[in-house]
N, C-alpha and C positions, 0 to 999 in steps of 0.2 A: 075302473079299478085296477084293473089288470095295465092300463094304459098312463097310469100314473104311478105304479110302482116301478113300472120301466124306466119311466121319466127320472124318479129318484136316485134307483142305481145308475143311471148313467150321469146325473150330476155327481154322484159320488165319487165315483170314477174319474171324472174330470177334476174335481177339485184333489182328489189324491196323485194324479197326474202332477196337477199344477204344483202341488207341496214338491212332490219329486225333483222336478226341474228346478224347483226355486232353490231346494235344498241342496243340489247338485251344484248349480250356479254360486251359491256361497261358499262351497267347499271350495270351487276350483278359484275361486277370489283368493280366499285365505293363502298365504304366502306360508310356506313349509317353514315349522320352527327352526331358527336359527340356534343350533347347538352343536357341539363336537361330534354328534353321529350324521347332520345333516350339511354341515359346510366346514370346508379348509379354512378353520379360523386366521390360520398363520396368514394366508392371502389376501384377507380386508385391507382396505386402502385406509392408511394412517393419515391422520389430518395434520401433514407437516406446514410449519409456518412459513417456509419457504420452498422454493421447488428443489426435488429432489431427483437425482438420476444425472446422467450424463448430458451436459449441455453441447451442441453443434457449435463447429467452429464459426458457422454463420450467426447464430444468435450469441455468440462472444464477439465477434468481430462488429454486429450492430451495436454493442455497448461501448466499444471503442470511438466510433464514428460518431456517435451523438456528444462522447465527450469532447471529441475533436472540433466537432462544428460549434459546440457552445464556446471553447476556450478561443479558437479561433476568430468568431464573431465579438469577442469580450475582452482582448487583449492587444490594442491596437499598437502599431509601430509608427509612431507620430512624435513630433515636437513641436511643442504650443506655446504659446505666452499664457499664463496662467491668468492674469488679467484680463486681456481681450480674448481668451482663447483662440485666437487664430494662427494657423499653421506657421512656423517658423521656416525656411528653408534651409536646405543643406549648405553650407558655406556663408551662410550669413555673419555679419558682426556679433559678437555674443551678446547675448539677451539675460540679463540676470533673472530674468522673469521667466525662464525657459524651461519646463518641465514635459517630462512623458505626457502624452495624453492619456488621462486615467481610465483604467476600464475597469472590470470586475477585479482584477488581479495586477499585482506588481511583477514587471518586467523582471525585475532584479530581487531574489531572496532566496534562502537555502530552499523553501517550499518549492520554490519554482526552479531550482537547479534539480530537484527530483523530475519535476514534471518534463523538463526537457531530456532528459535521461530518457523518461518514460515514453517520451514521444519517440524517440529513438528507436526504442526496444520495438514498439508498435509497429514501427516502419521495417523495422527486420522481421518480423514476425508474419504480418499480412502481406508486405509485398508492395504495399502503397506508399508512395512519396509521399502524399499529404501531410505524414507526420514528421518525416525527417525536414521537410521544407518547415514546417511550425518552427523547429527548433533551431534550424539555420539561418531563419529569417530573422529572428530576434536577435540572435547572437551577434549576427553580423552588425545590425543594428545598433547593439549596445556597443562593440569594438567601435564602429564608423563615429559614434560621440565621445570616444574619449579626448581628441583633440580639442572638439567643442567646450568642453567641460574641466580642461586640465589646469589652466590658470586659476580658476576659480578654486578649483578643489587646494591645488599647491598653496593657494592664499591661505586659505581657512580648511583645513581637513574634517573639520565640524561643519561645515557647510551643508546647509539643507538644499542639496542638490540629488536627483534620482543616480547621479554616479559615484557618490561619495562612499559606497561602501565597496565598489569595484577599486577605486583609486586610493582610497585611504580605508581598508578593513581596518574596524576595532575589536573583533571578536572571531572566534571559526565559525559562528552563524554566518558572516560577512561572506568567508571564504570556500568554505570546504567543499558544499556541493556544486557551487556555479563553477569552481573550479573542475571538478570531476566531470560535471557536464560538458564545458567546454574541449577537456580533454579528449571525451567520447565522441563528440562531435568532430573534433579536427582529425582524431585516426578514423573517423568513417569519412572523411573527405568532402563533407559538405562546405565547412568553414575552416581554414587551415591556418596561413601564413597570419592572418590579420588578429588569431588569438593569441597567438604564443606569447608575446608582451604580457596580456592579463595572466595568462596561467603560471609563468615565471613570478609574477608579483604575489599573486594567491599564496604560490607555494613559499616563497621567501617569509611572507606571513606566519603561515602554519609551522614552517620549521624553524624561525628564529626571532618570532616577535610575540607570541602568543605565551602567555604566562604557562609557567611549569612549575611540580615538584622537583625537589632536589634531584628526584632521580629521572627527570624528566618525562614524567607523566604529563600530558597536557592538562590545565586545570582552569578555574575561576574563581575568582575572589567575590563572588554571590550566589547565593544569596549570604552566605558567611564565608569567611578567609578560607583557603586552601580547601576548595570545594571540587568534589570532580561530580560531572552531570553524564548520565551514560548517553544521552545524545551526541556529544561532542565525539564519540568514537567514529560516529557518521559525519561530523561536520570535519574530520581531518584524514580518516585513515582512507578510505575509498580515493581522495584526491591525491594522496601521497602512493598508492596502490597502481593510479593509472599513470602517476607520472615516472615510475617505474617502467610500465611496459612502453610508455611514450618515448624515454629515453635509453631504456636499457641498463640503466644505474643500480646496482644493487643496493645501495644506500637507502633508497625509497622504498623497498621491501623491506629492508631490516627495520626500519623506523616505524612502518605500518604493523608488523609482528609484533615488536615492541609496545607499542601503545595496545593492542588487543589485549595482549598477555598481561599488563600492569593493572590496565582497568579490570580485568576478569577476576585477577587476584583478590583483587577490594571488592568487587561489587556482585560478582556471580554466587547465588545459592547454589551447592551443589546438590542438596537433598531436594530442594523444589525445581532444580533445572529454570530458574529464572532469574533476572538481574533486579535488583532494586536500582529506583532511579536516580539516587544522589548520595553521595560519601561525602562525609565532611573530616578531616584529616584530626582536628582537635577533640573529637567524639569518642568516647568509650563505646557508647552504646550507639547503634547505628539504626534509625527506623526504617524498616525495609516496606519500601512501599511500590509495588511490582507494577509499575504503570505500564499500560499495553502499549501506549506508542513510542516509549522508551525502548521497550523490550523489542519493538519493531527496528528501531535503528540500530539495537544490537545484531539481530541476526542477519538484517540485512547488510553490514558493515563485513560479517563474516562470510557473506555471499560474493560480495564485492571484492573482498580480497582475495577468496578461492579463484575467482574468476579469472585474475590475471596470475597468482602467485606462482611462481616456476614450482615445475614438480620436484626438482632437485633442492629446493629451499629447505635449509633444516627447520624453519618452524612451520612448516606445512601439516607436519600431522597434527601438532598439537591444535593448531586451527580448526582443522577438520574434528577433529575430538570435540572442541567447543560448539561447532555448529550441531554435531549429532546430540549432545546432551541439552542445549538451549531448545534443538524441536522437541525433542521427547517431554521437557518440561512444558512447553507451548501448547502440545497436543493434548495433554493432559488435561488443558483449562478451555477446549474448544466449547460452548456451549450447545446445545441442542438444537439450536436454529441455525448453527453454522457460523456465527459472530464470536467473538471474545470479546470481554468484559474490560469496562475502563481501567480497573485495578483486577489484573490476572485472577488473584485468588480471593476476589470476594464477589460472589456470585449474586449479590443483590447491588452491586453498582452496574451502572446503564452500560447496553451492548455499543460497541465504538466500530465505526466504520475503517477509519485510515490505518489503524493496527491491522484489523481482520485482512486489509489489501496487503499489506506488508507482510503478514505471514503466508499468503495465499501464495504472493510472488516468491519468496523464500525459498517455501517448501517446492514448490513448482519449479523451480531455478534447479535449486540440489536435487530435486529428483531425475530430472532431465540431464544434470551433468552427471549422474550416478552417486551423489555422496549420501542420498538416502532412499532407504528402501521403498520402490512406488507400490509396493503391498501393502506396507504399513501407511503410508502418507498419503498414495493417491488419492485416496476416498474422501478424506479430511480436507484434501485441497480443492477438490471439485464441491464438496459442500460449502466451504468458505466462499470459493468465485458464486456458487448459486446465492447464498445469502448477500453479498456485494453488489452483485448486479441487482437486487429489488433496490437498491438506494441510490442507483443513476436513475435522476427521472427523467421524462420525457423531453426537456429542455437540454439533459446533459449534465446537469449540475447533480454533484456527489453529495449526499445527504447525510446526516448522523456522524460529521466528523465534530470530535475534539476541537475547540479553538486553541491557541497556542497557551503553553502551560509552562510555567517556571517549576521549580523545586518546591515542595512541600514537606511539612512534620507533623501531618494530620490529614485523617482520612476525608473529613469533610471537605477539605480543599480540591481534592482528586474530584470527589463522587460528585461534586455538583458544578463542574466546569461546563460553561454552557455548549451547545452544539450547534451549527449554521452551515450552510451550504457555500458561504462565502469563506470559510476557513480552507485557508489554501492546501493544508496539508493532505487533503483526498485524493488531489487530482494525479499529480505523479505515482503513487501508490497504486491508482484504479487502473491505469495506464499500463504500467508494470505487469500487474497480476492478469488483466486481459492477455495482454502478448505473449506471456509465459504459460498461461492456461493455453493457450493455442496451440503453442510449440508442444505442450504436453498431450494434448488431445491429438496430434498427428503423430505421436509418438507411442501412445498408450492406446489401447481399447478397452472397453469396461462393458461388465454385463449386470444385470441385476438377477441375481441367484437366490433365490430363496428370500425374496423380497427385497435383499440389500445391495447396495451399490458395491461390487466388487471389481478388481483389476483383472482383466483376463489374461490369463497366463499362458503363454505360449506351450504347446505340447510337441 
């Protein structure tokens, strides 16, 4: 009996011990309750839709290299017969079937003028000659083929030839961005003498042949008579400003400032800090559609102009004020993902890549030049770059770019413009943005302070 009692006591003790061990293990496995007393809640990791924080120069450079690799492989410099697809050798007898070998993008367009400028900027920022070589090779190829196509274009200025827009421009889209790119390439020394006749031809078109209002403002007669397009600021002013730098002649700076001022008087909304896309002289009410990429052309024009406008030019303070007012208005519209919307103040419109890239470049350039306060604008610029970088795919294509867009008078037109990786408008801005962000990262340091990205101020 005693032995049975001892055995029962032992079993009870064993069970009690087992219960204690299990209870203790369960207690240890239970995490501490998350509340204000147990956890620094302000340090919890947010679920950001794009990377947050400072990128490295190596990361930015890798994005630029992907873009270059893709474009270099898909924009060939060859002349072929469009029927036989065979190469045409330089200096051969003129072949009316001659075309530039098709790639993913045209070598001559305002979009590619921006791309040529972006490549030059990337070369300067990275010290890598491959980017400048891309631009110089293609601009030289274009210049070398002027004699080949000259007789055809002179006989028919509307001829369906790859050189028509160079030799017989019909609009500012044909002239301005390509001209500015040629002047920049010429000033950089990569291609020089062979470009000067083309530069002079383009400037003559902008100065003397494009339609204007009675006060001299550059205008169009579409989609309505006597219409201003904000896009045309970029299609004219940077070329004029660069011509001033190339020649030293004040008249080009004066004309550039005049255009910027007269466009802004009609099209800039001071309360919102945004431009409308179009303005029609005959309208008493002007529908204000603040299209993102057009606003990009607007702020990029101000940056391009300030880059070369002499410090003592009487118009400089007003242009600087325009830039700052516009930057403030744009910064107020940036989304929480870092992108900007297709219609800037319509936050149910889609997020658009090319405009985001232009703003990133323009903000970064203005910060690096001392025109914008880095403490206020650098974090938004980094956020915009981080967003943009997610849209450069592994092939080097820029995604989420709105296709070419005319001027509209209803929101549906802008809301539903398609996006496409072959929309050429995204590549130059992405190159510009990456190049200038590299310059900004070299010049300014950042820190995460209380979870937010802040400019690290020198003490």
